[in-house]
N, C-alpha and C positions, 0 to 999 in steps of 0.2 A: 504494500500500500504506500502511496506517495506521502511525503511529509506534508501534512496539512498546514504547517506553520510557515511554509514558503511564501514569500511576498513577491508580487509582480506589479509592474506599473499599470495604473488605470489607463484605458485608451483615451480618455478625455483630458484629465489633468496631470497624469503621470505619477500621482500619489501612490507610494508603495501600499499595496492592498493584499490581504490574504488571498492566495490562489483559489481557495475554496469559494470565497466571496465572488471573485471574478467569474468563476464557472457558473455560479448561480445568477449573476447579473449581466451575463454576456460580455464580460470584459471591462465593466465599469465599476468604480467604487460606488458605494450606496448613495453618496451625495451627488454624483454626476449622472447616474442612470437616467436617461431622458424619457423613458417610457418602456413599453414592451419591446422586445427584440425585433418584432415584425415591423414596428412603426418608426424605430429610431433611424436617423440618417447615418450612413457609413462615415467613419472618420477618415480623414486624409491618410493617416498612417496605414489604413487597411488597403488603400489604393495609392501606390507611389504617385506623386503629383504628375498628372498629365502624361503618363506613359501610354503609348498607343494601346497596349494590351489591357491596361487598367480601364481606360475609357471605353473600350469595346466590351469588356466584362460588365462594367457598370451600366452601359447602355442596354445590354441584354436584360438587365433587371429594371429598366426604366429610370435610371439615375443619370444625372448630369453633374459635372464639376461646378461648384460655386465657390469663388474666392471670397473669403470673409476676413477682414473688411474688404469692400469692393476695391478692385485693382485701381480703378480710376482715382478714387479718393487717396489711396496710398501713394500713387504716382504724383498727384498734386502736392501732397504733404512733403514727400521726399524732395521734390524739385524746389519747393519753397525753402526747405532747410538747406539744400545745397547752394541756393542762390544763383543757380545757372541752369539752363536746360539740361534735362537728362539725355544721355546718349542712347543710341539704339541698344548697345551692349548692356547698359545699366537697366533699361526697361525690361529686357529679357531676363536679366539676372533677378530683378525684383519679382517678376512673374514666376520664375522657377522656384523661388524661395517663399512665395506667398502661401499662407495656410489656406487649405481648401477642404470643403466637405462635399460629399456626393449626396445630392438630394433628389427625391422624386421630382419629375418635371413639373407637376402641378404646384408643389411647394416652392420650387425655384421661381416659377412665374409669380406666385403670391408674394414672395420676398421682393422681387423686382418692382411689382406694383406698389407695395407698401413703402419701398424706398423712394419711389417717385422718379427714378431714372434707370436707364439700362447701363449695366457695367460694360467695360471693354471686353471683347471676346479674346480669351487668352491666345487663341491660334493666330489672330491678326492684331495683336496688341500694339505693335509699333505703329502701323498705319492709323489705327483708331486713336491711339494716344496723340499723334500729331494733329489729327482732326479735332479732338476734344480740346487740346491746348489752344489751338487756333480759335475755336469757338468761344473760349472762356474770356 
């Protein structure tokens, strides 16, 4: 029998949690468990960010990657902090390091509607960023 006092990180907060608790709560500590396993969004760590196979796997389950906070907001903030326009390389690096969740399409659409604007598409982030920056 496995040692039940082994601790592993929670999928959401990374807090060390008893392995037995994680098995019961589908990988979450009791504070972070967002609902039933069937309704919870997948965490980015379950799908490496934007890898082709991860996106195909998620799409087969009706999920889409959603960057949180929105990529466009992050880019505006970081450009303001830099005090100069972001380069194409910087935009792609920021995109690649951005935290993302896999959400069911209806929830992703609801999030966009509640936010009041559409985020930049990660696949065409450089051209969309240039357009958004020009429009601002």
